[in-house]
C-alpha positions, 0 to 999 in steps of 0.5 A: 056592382054590389056597392052600387046596389047597396047604395040604391038600397040604402038611399044614397045620393050617388047611385040614385043620381046615376039612375036619374041621369040615365033616365034623362039621357034615355028621354032625350034619345027617345025625343031625337029618334024618328022610328017609333011614334010611341017612343017620341010620345013618352019621351017628355014624360021620361025626361020629366021623371028623370029631372024630378027624380034628380032634384029629389035625390040630390037631397039624399045623404051621401 
């Protein structure tokens, strides 16, 4: 866990790609649920932020 946090603080590609992937997955789950309208409303924004974040962090050093 310490290595993961250290990688986040040092702007390394691996940990930030994991965070971006989790955001994308959360956005997709929000899109598929039918319980709360506000989750569905913000699902596209969360997925878009995760996708753009993944593109940006793919240029970080390993």
